[in-house]
N, C-alpha and C positions, 0 to 999 in steps of 0.2 A: 697217712697214705694220701697221695695227691690223685686228683681225677685226671686220667690220661687225656681226655679230650679237651678239657679246659686249659691244659698246659700249652696247647698249640693254638689257642685262640678260637676254638670251635664254639659257635653259638647255636643253641637249639633254635630251629625255625619257629617263628610265631604263627599261630593260626590267624588267617585273615578275618577281619571283622565282617566282611561281606563276600558273598560268593555268587557265582552265576545262577545258582538255584533260585534266587528270589528276584532276578532281573526280569523286567517286562519284555526285553528283546529276545528272551529264550523261546525257541520254537521246538515242539516235539513232533517228529515225523515218524509214522508207522512204516516200517520197511520189513515186510514179511511178518515174522513173529517177534521182531525186536523193535525197540524204540530208539531212534537216534536224535540227539539234541543238537540244535544249530543256533547260532547267534544271527539274528536278522540284520544287525548293523554292520558287523565286521565281515569283510569279503575274503574269499579264498579262491585261488585259481586251481586248487587241487581237487575240488569237488565238482560234480556235474551241475549242481544247482547254484553254484557261486557263493554259497554261504559257508562260514567257518564252522567246522564241527567242534563241539565243546563237550566237556564233562561238567556236571553240575557242581563239583567240588573245586573247580578252578577258582582262583581268586578273582574278584570283580575287576574289570578294567575301568578306565576313566569315563566310558560311555554308560556306566551303570545307572539304571533308574529303578527305583523300588516299585 
């Protein structure tokens, strides 16, 4: 029996080696009862503070520093 997904060239995504969780540019902001994560280097026009909202499991970008 053949694997259905491998017949169509499907490749399982690999876990990234580095994530935003360990980057020095990650900032934690307390907003009421929740904590919102921002990247202090990458900018966004969609947020009021001008910083990009991130999740800590995002793969690290080229500006990553440990």
